[in-house]
C-alpha positions in Angstrom: -82.7 183.3 -50.4 -82.7 185.6 -47.4 -81.7 184.4 -43.9 -85.3 184.6 -42.7 -86.4 182.4 -45.6 -83.5 180.0 -44.8 -84.6 179.7 -41.2 -88.2 179.0 -42.4 -87.0 176.3 -44.7 -85.0 174.7 -41.9 -88.2 174.5 -39.8 -89.9 172.2 -42.3 -90.5 168.6 -41.4 -89.7 165.9 -44.0 -93.2 165.8 -45.3 -93.5 169.6 -45.7 -90.1 169.7 -47.4 -91.5 167.7 -50.3 -94.0 170.6 -51.0 -91.5 173.5 -51.0 -89.0 174.6 -53.5 -87.9 178.2 -53.0 -85.5 177.8 -55.9 -87.9 176.4 -58.5 -85.9 176.9 -61.7 -88.6 178.2 -64.0 -92.2 178.4 -62.7 -93.3 179.9 -66.1 -92.1 177.0 -68.1 -95.7 175.8 -69.0 -95.8 172.9 -66.5 -97.6 174.7 -63.7 -100.7 176.6 -62.9 -99.4 179.4 -60.7 -101.3 180.9 -57.8 -100.9 183.6 -55.1 -102.6 183.2 -51.8 -103.0 185.6 -48.9 -102.2 183.2 -46.0 -102.1 183.8 -42.2 -101.2 180.7 -40.1 -103.9 179.7 -37.7 -102.3 177.0 -35.6 -98.8 175.9 -34.4 -97.2 176.3 -37.8 -95.2 179.3 -39.1 -96.2 180.7 -42.5 -94.0 178.4 -44.6 -95.0 175.3 -42.7 -98.7 176.3 -43.1 -98.1 177.0 -46.8 -96.5 173.6 -47.3 -99.5 172.0 -45.6 -101.8 173.9 -48.0 -99.7 172.8 -51.0 -99.9 169.2 -49.8 -103.6 169.1 -49.1 -104.4 170.8 -52.4 -102.4 168.4 -54.5 -101.1 164.9 -53.5 -100.8 164.9 -49.7 -102.5 164.7 -46.4 -101.7 165.5 -42.8 -99.0 162.8 -42.5 -96.4 161.4 -44.9 -97.8 158.1 -46.4 -95.9 155.0 -47.4 -97.9 154.7 -50.7 -96.1 157.5 -52.4 -94.3 156.7 -55.6 -91.5 158.5 -57.5 -94.0 159.6 -60.1 -96.7 160.7 -57.6 -94.1 163.0 -56.0 -93.8 164.8 -59.4 -97.4 165.9 -59.0 -96.7 167.7 -55.7 -97.7 171.4 -55.6 -94.7 173.5 -54.6 -94.5 176.6 -52.6 -91.9 178.7 -54.5 -92.1 182.3 -53.2 -93.0 184.2 -50.1 -93.8 187.8 -49.3 -93.7 187.9 -45.5 -94.6 191.6 -45.2 -97.8 191.2 -47.2 -98.5 187.7 -46.0 -98.4 186.3 -49.6 -97.6 182.8 -50.7 -96.9 181.6 -54.3 -97.8 178.0 -55.1 -97.1 176.1 -58.4 -99.5 173.3 -59.3 -98.4 170.8 -62.0 -101.4 171.1 -64.3 -101.3 167.5 -65.2 -102.9 167.0 -61.8 -106.2 168.1 -63.3 -108.8 166.1 -65.2 -107.6 166.2 -68.8 -111.2 166.6 -70.0 -111.0 170.4 -69.5 -112.8 170.1 -66.1 -112.8 173.4 -64.2 -114.6 172.1 -61.2 -111.8 169.6 -60.8 -109.2 172.4 -60.6 -111.2 174.3 -58.0 -111.7 171.1 -56.0 -107.9 171.1 -55.6 -107.0 174.8 -55.2 -110.0 176.2 -53.2 -111.4 172.9 -51.9 -110.5 171.2 -48.6 -107.8 173.8 -48.0 -110.3 176.5 -47.2 -111.4 174.5 -44.1 -107.9 173.7 -42.8 -107.3 174.6 -39.1 -103.7 175.4 -39.9 -104.8 178.7 -41.5 -106.6 181.7 -40.1 -106.8 183.4 -43.5 -106.5 181.8 -46.9 -107.6 183.6 -50.0 -106.7 182.9 -53.6 -105.9 186.3 -55.1 -104.7 185.5 -58.6 -104.0 182.5 -60.9 -101.9 182.1 -64.1 -102.7 179.6 -66.8 -99.9 178.6 -69.2 -100.6 178.2 -72.9 -100.1 174.5 -72.7 -103.0 174.3 -70.2 -105.3 176.7 -72.1 -105.3 174.2 -74.9 -107.2 171.7 -72.8 -110.1 174.0 -72.0 -113.1 175.2 -74.0 -113.2 178.9 -73.4 -116.1 180.9 -74.7 -117.8 179.9 -78.0 -120.3 182.6 -78.6 -119.0 186.0 -77.5 -120.2 189.6 -77.0 -118.7 190.3 -80.4 -121.2 187.9 -81.9 -124.0 189.5 -79.9 -122.9 193.0 -81.2 -123.0 191.7 -84.8 -126.5 190.3 -84.2 -127.8 193.5 -82.6 -125.8 195.8 -85.0 -124.6 197.6 -81.8 -121.1 198.9 -81.8 -119.0 201.6 -79.9 -121.3 201.6 -76.9 -122.4 199.3 -74.1 -125.1 196.8 -74.8 -128.0 198.4 -72.8 -130.0 195.8 -70.8 -132.3 195.4 -67.9 -133.3 192.9 -65.2 -137.0 192.6 -64.9 -138.3 193.9 -61.6 -140.0 193.1 -59.3 -137.5 190.2 -59.0 -140.4 187.8 -58.5 -144.2 187.8 -58.5 -145.1 188.8 -62.0 -147.2 186.4 -64.1 -145.8 185.2 -67.4 -147.8 187.8 -69.3 -146.8 190.6 -66.9 -143.2 189.6 -67.2 -143.4 189.7 -71.0 -145.1 193.2 -70.9 -142.1 194.5 -69.0 -139.8 193.1 -71.6 -141.8 194.6 -74.4 -141.8 198.1 -72.7 -138.0 198.0 -72.3 -137.4 196.9 -75.8 -139.9 199.4 -77.3 -138.1 202.1 -75.4 -134.9 201.3 -77.2 -133.2 198.8 -74.9 -131.2 195.8 -76.3 -131.1 193.1 -73.7 -133.4 191.7 -71.0 -132.5 189.0 -68.5 -134.4 186.9 -66.1 -133.4 187.7 -62.5 -131.3 184.9 -61.0 -134.1 183.2 -59.0 -136.5 183.0 -62.0 -137.5 179.4 -62.5 -140.8 177.6 -63.0 -142.9 179.2 -60.3 -146.6 178.4 -60.2 -147.6 182.0 -60.9 -145.2 182.3 -63.9 -145.0 178.9 -65.6 -141.7 178.6 -67.5 -143.2 177.5 -70.8 -145.7 180.3 -70.9 -143.0 182.8 -69.9 -140.9 181.7 -72.9 -143.9 181.8 -75.3 -144.9 185.3 -74.2 -141.4 186.7 -74.3 -141.1 185.4 -77.9 -144.3 187.3 -78.8 -143.2 190.4 -77.0 -139.8 190.3 -78.7 -141.4 189.9 -82.1 -143.7 192.9 -81.6 -140.9 195.1 -80.3 -138.6 194.1 -83.2 -141.3 194.9 -85.7 -142.1 198.3 -84.1 -138.5 199.4 -83.6 -136.7 197.8 -86.5 -134.0 196.6 -84.2 -133.0 193.1 -83.0 -133.4 192.2 -79.3 -131.9 189.6 -77.0 -133.4 187.8 -73.9 -131.3 185.9 -71.4 -133.3 182.9 -69.9 -132.3 181.4 -66.6 -132.0 177.7 -67.4 -130.7 176.7 -63.9 -132.7 173.7 -62.6 -132.9 170.9 -60.1 -131.3 168.4 -62.4 -129.5 167.9 -65.7 -132.5 166.8 -67.7 -134.7 169.7 -66.6 -131.9 172.2 -67.5 -131.6 170.7 -71.0 -135.4 170.6 -71.4 -135.5 174.3 -70.7 -132.7 175.0 -73.2 -134.4 172.9 -75.9 -137.7 174.6 -75.2 -136.2 177.9 -75.9 -134.3 176.7 -79.0 -137.5 175.2 -80.4 -139.8 178.2 -79.5 -139.1 180.0 -82.8 -136.5 182.5 -81.7 -133.9 183.6 -84.2 -130.4 182.3 -83.4 -128.7 185.1 -81.5 -131.8 186.5 -79.9 -131.5 184.4 -76.8 -128.9 183.6 -74.1 -128.8 180.9 -71.4 -128.3 182.2 -67.9 -126.8 179.8 -65.4 -126.4 180.5 -61.7 -122.8 179.3 -62.0 -121.9 179.0 -58.3 -125.1 177.6 -56.9 -125.8 175.4 -60.0 -122.2 174.4 -60.3 -119.4 174.5 -62.8 -120.6 171.2 -64.4 -123.7 173.0 -65.4 -121.7 175.9 -66.9 -119.5 173.6 -68.9 -122.4 171.4 -70.0 -124.1 174.5 -71.5 -120.9 175.6 -73.2 -120.5 172.1 -74.8 -124.1 171.4 -75.7 -124.8 174.9 -77.1 -121.5 176.4 -78.4 -123.4 179.0 -80.5 -125.4 180.4 -77.6 -124.3 183.2 -75.3 -123.7 181.5 -71.9 -124.5 184.1 -69.2 -122.8 183.3 -65.9 -124.7 184.8 -62.9 -122.5 184.7 -59.8 -125.1 184.6 -57.0 -123.3 183.6 -53.7 -119.9 184.9 -54.9 -119.7 187.3 -52.0 -119.2 184.4 -49.6 -115.8 183.9 -51.3 -114.9 187.3 -52.8 -115.7 190.0 -50.3 -112.5 191.7 -49.2 -113.3 191.4 -45.5 -113.7 187.7 -45.8 -110.3 186.1 -45.1 -111.3 182.8 -46.7 -112.1 182.2 -50.4 -111.0 183.7 -53.7 -111.0 187.1 -55.5 -113.4 188.4 -58.1 -110.5 188.1 -60.6 -110.0 184.4 -59.9 -113.8 183.7 -60.2 -113.9 185.6 -63.5 -110.8 183.9 -65.0 -112.2 180.5 -64.3 -115.5 181.5 -65.9 -113.6 182.4 -69.0 -111.7 179.1 -68.9 -115.0 177.2 -68.5 -116.5 178.8 -71.5 -118.9 181.4 -70.1 -119.6 184.1 -72.7 -120.1 186.7 -70.0 -120.1 187.0 -66.2 -121.2 189.6 -63.7 -118.1 191.5 -62.5 -119.5 194.2 -60.3 -119.9 198.0 -60.5 -116.6 199.0 -59.0 -118.3 200.9 -56.2 -120.4 203.0 -58.5 -123.6 201.0 -57.9 -125.1 199.4 -54.8 -122.8 196.3 -54.5 -119.6 196.3 -52.6 -116.6 196.5 -54.9 -113.7 198.7 -56.0 -111.9 199.3 -59.3 -109.0 197.3 -57.9 -111.3 194.3 -57.7 -114.0 194.7 -60.3 -112.2 196.6 -63.1 -109.1 194.4 -62.9 -111.5 191.4 -63.1 -113.4 192.8 -66.1 -110.2 193.6 -68.0 -108.8 190.2 -67.0 -111.5 188.4 -69.0 -112.1 190.7 -71.9 -108.6 191.2 -73.3 -106.2 188.7 -74.9 -103.5 189.9 -72.5 -104.1 191.6 -69.2 -102.5 192.6 -66.0 -103.9 190.8 -62.9 -103.2 191.4 -59.3 -99.9 189.5 -59.6 -99.7 187.8 -63.0 -99.8 189.1 -66.5 -102.2 186.6 -68.2 -101.9 185.9 -71.9 -104.9 184.0 -73.3 -102.9 183.1 -76.4 -102.4 179.4 -77.1 -99.3 180.0 -79.2 -96.1 181.5 -77.9 -96.5 185.1 -76.8 -93.4 186.0 -78.7 -94.9 184.7 -82.0 -95.5 187.6 -84.4 -99.1 186.5 -85.0 -99.7 186.5 -81.2 -98.2 190.0 -80.9 -100.4 191.1 -83.8 -103.5 189.7 -82.1 -102.8 191.5 -78.8 -102.3 194.8 -80.6 -105.5 194.3 -82.6 -107.4 193.4 -79.4 -106.1 196.5 -77.6 -107.3 198.6 -80.5 -110.8 197.1 -80.0 -110.8 195.2 -83.2 -112.5 191.8 -83.4 -110.0 189.0 -83.3 -109.9 185.1 -83.4 -112.7 184.9 -86.0 -110.8 182.7 -88.5 -107.8 181.6 -86.3 -109.4 180.5 -83.1 -106.6 178.0 -82.5 -104.3 181.0 -81.6 -106.1 182.0 -78.4 -109.0 181.7 -76.1 -111.9 184.0 -76.9 -113.1 186.9 -74.7 -115.6 186.7 -71.9 -117.8 189.8 -71.5 -118.2 191.8 -68.2 -121.9 192.1 -67.3 -122.6 195.0 -65.0 -125.5 195.2 -62.6 -126.4 196.3 -59.2 -127.6 199.9 -58.5 -126.7 201.6 -61.8 -129.1 204.1 -63.4 -128.9 206.5 -66.3 -127.2 209.2 -64.1 -124.4 206.8 -63.2 -123.7 205.4 -66.6 -120.9 207.8 -67.6 -119.3 207.4 -64.1 -119.1 203.7 -64.6 -117.8 203.9 -68.1 -115.1 206.3 -66.9 -114.0 203.9 -64.2 -114.2 200.9 -66.5 -112.2 202.6 -69.2 -114.1 201.1 -72.1 -117.7 200.4 -73.3 -117.2 196.7 -74.1 -119.8 195.4 -71.5 -123.4 194.6 -71.0 -125.2 196.8 -68.5 -128.3 195.4 -66.9 -130.1 198.1 -64.9 -133.1 197.0 -62.8 -134.6 199.8 -60.7 -132.5 202.2 -62.7 -135.0 201.6 -65.5 -138.2 200.5 -63.8 -138.2 203.1 -61.0 -138.4 205.9 -63.6 -141.5 208.1 -62.9 -142.7 207.4 -66.4 -142.4 203.7 -66.2 -140.2 201.1 -67.9 -140.5 202.4 -71.5 -139.6 205.9 -70.4 -136.9 204.5 -68.2 -135.4 202.7 -71.3 -135.6 205.9 -73.3 -133.7 207.8 -70.5 -131.0 205.1 -70.5 -130.6 205.4 -74.3 -130.5 209.2 -74.0 -127.8 209.0 -71.3 -125.8 206.7 -73.5 -126.2 209.1 -76.5 -125.1 212.0 -74.3 -121.9 210.1 -73.5 -121.2 209.2 -77.1 -121.7 212.8 -78.1 -119.5 214.0 -75.2 -122.3 216.2 -73.9 -123.0 216.6 -70.2 -126.2 214.8 -69.4 -127.6 217.9 -67.6 -127.3 219.8 -70.9 -128.5 216.9 -73.0 -131.5 216.6 -70.7 -132.7 220.1 -71.6 -134.0 218.7 -74.9 -134.8 215.2 -73.6 -137.6 215.1 -71.1 -137.2 211.4 -70.2 -133.6 211.9 -69.2 -134.4 215.1 -67.3 -137.0 213.1 -65.3 -134.4 210.4 -64.6 -131.8 212.9 -63.4 -134.3 214.6 -61.1 -135.7 211.3 -59.7 -132.4 209.4 -59.2 -130.5 212.4 -57.8 -133.2 213.0 -55.3 -133.6 209.2 -54.5 -129.8 208.9 -53.9 -129.8 211.8 -51.5 -132.8 210.4 -49.6 -131.0 207.1 -49.3 -128.0 208.6 -47.6 
C-alpha cells in the first residue's frame, strides 16, 4: 500500500474503517460481487472516506455507527478494496449473500445503485462495471429462449436478423399497423417490433392489433415461404394486465417462436422483466431500455454504464436488450460503450471495462468450460444440452438511426453479425415505401455477405440504389 493510501486509511473514522479493506486477500474467491465506480467526493470527505460511506450505505450501514450491529451482520459489510486516485476509481466488493436468494435483480440494484446515487457526500458516482462470480450466477435465471432459438425458427444464419420498428411511432390504427408489418415482411424482413410506447390506445385497440398482426403474418409467410417474428409490447399498468396481454398473444394462434414479449425494462421495472422470464421461459424476452440515458450517458456523473445495464439484463433473463449503435446511428454512443456492452452479453467470456466476465457456472479452468468458451468464440451454438454449465447469451438489439447505407459500417464496428437490427425510418422513409425499404435492407445485407460494395451492388438492384441516393442526400441535408 502506497504512502498516500496509508494516509487515506488513517483518515477514516471507526465506522468507515469497517467498510474498507485495502488488503482484501482474494476478492475473486466467489464470495463477492465486485464493482468499479467513478467517484468524486462532494462534501467534507476525501475520496476513501466518501467511498467508505458509499460502501456502508449500499450494504449494512447508515450515516452513523449503530449499536445494533452483530458479529454476523458485520460480515455482510461491503468493502472498499482498491483505489485509482488518478482516474478517480473505486473498487467495492459486495458479499453476494446480501442479496435476495430468490434470484432478484431489482434487489441487487436497490443496494448498489439505490440510495447511494443521492448521497450528498458524492459529486460523481457512476457504476462502470460489475463482476458476478460463478457461485452467484447459479442463483439467477439468465435467458431461457435465445437468439439462437430465434435463428433456428427463422432459418436465418450468418447474418443479422433484419427487423423494423413500425413508424410513425404512434397514431396508426390496428389495421394500418398490421399493413406496415405485412409490407416489411413481404419485402423480405424477418422481425417487426412495437415501438416502446405502444399499448392499448383507443385508436389502436391491443386485441385488434394482435389479431390483425396474426393475419398479416400468416399472409406474408404464405407468400414468401419464410417464417416471421413480431415483438409485442406487453408493458402495462399492473401485473394482471401484463399477463393478460401475454396470454392473449399466446392464445391468438401464433406459432411458438413467431412472437416475442417486449418489456420497457427500466420504466416497467425489473420485477416485470423477471416475471416474464419465469412465466414464459420459451418466449424471447425483449428488453427495451427507454429512460436508460438518464443513467448511462457519459456526461451524466451519476448512474451506471451501458455495460452494467446490459449485464444485469442478462442476469435477469432478458433474451435481448438494446445496446446502441456505437455512434453509427442517431443515438449518442461509442464503441467503447456500446460494443463492449454488446460483447459483454453475447459471449460466454468477455472483457468488460475492468473485469473479464465468465458466464460459466463451473470453474473456468474446467476442460468443459474451456471447450465451451472456444466453441462460443467460433460462433457455434452452445449450452443446448448442458445448460447447467453456463448462463445463456443475451442478444444485442440495435436501433436508432440505422439504414441500409449504414448497415456495413455498423457490422464493421460491431465485429460480428450476431444481433437483431430494428430500423425504423431507415426502412419506412424509403421513397418506394416500406416494402421497397425492406427489399433495400435485404439487398444491403446481401452485398455485405457477398463482399461487394453497395454502390456496385446497387447497379443491378434498383431498391438499394434508391436507398443510397435518398439516405445519402438526407444525411447531408441534416448536417
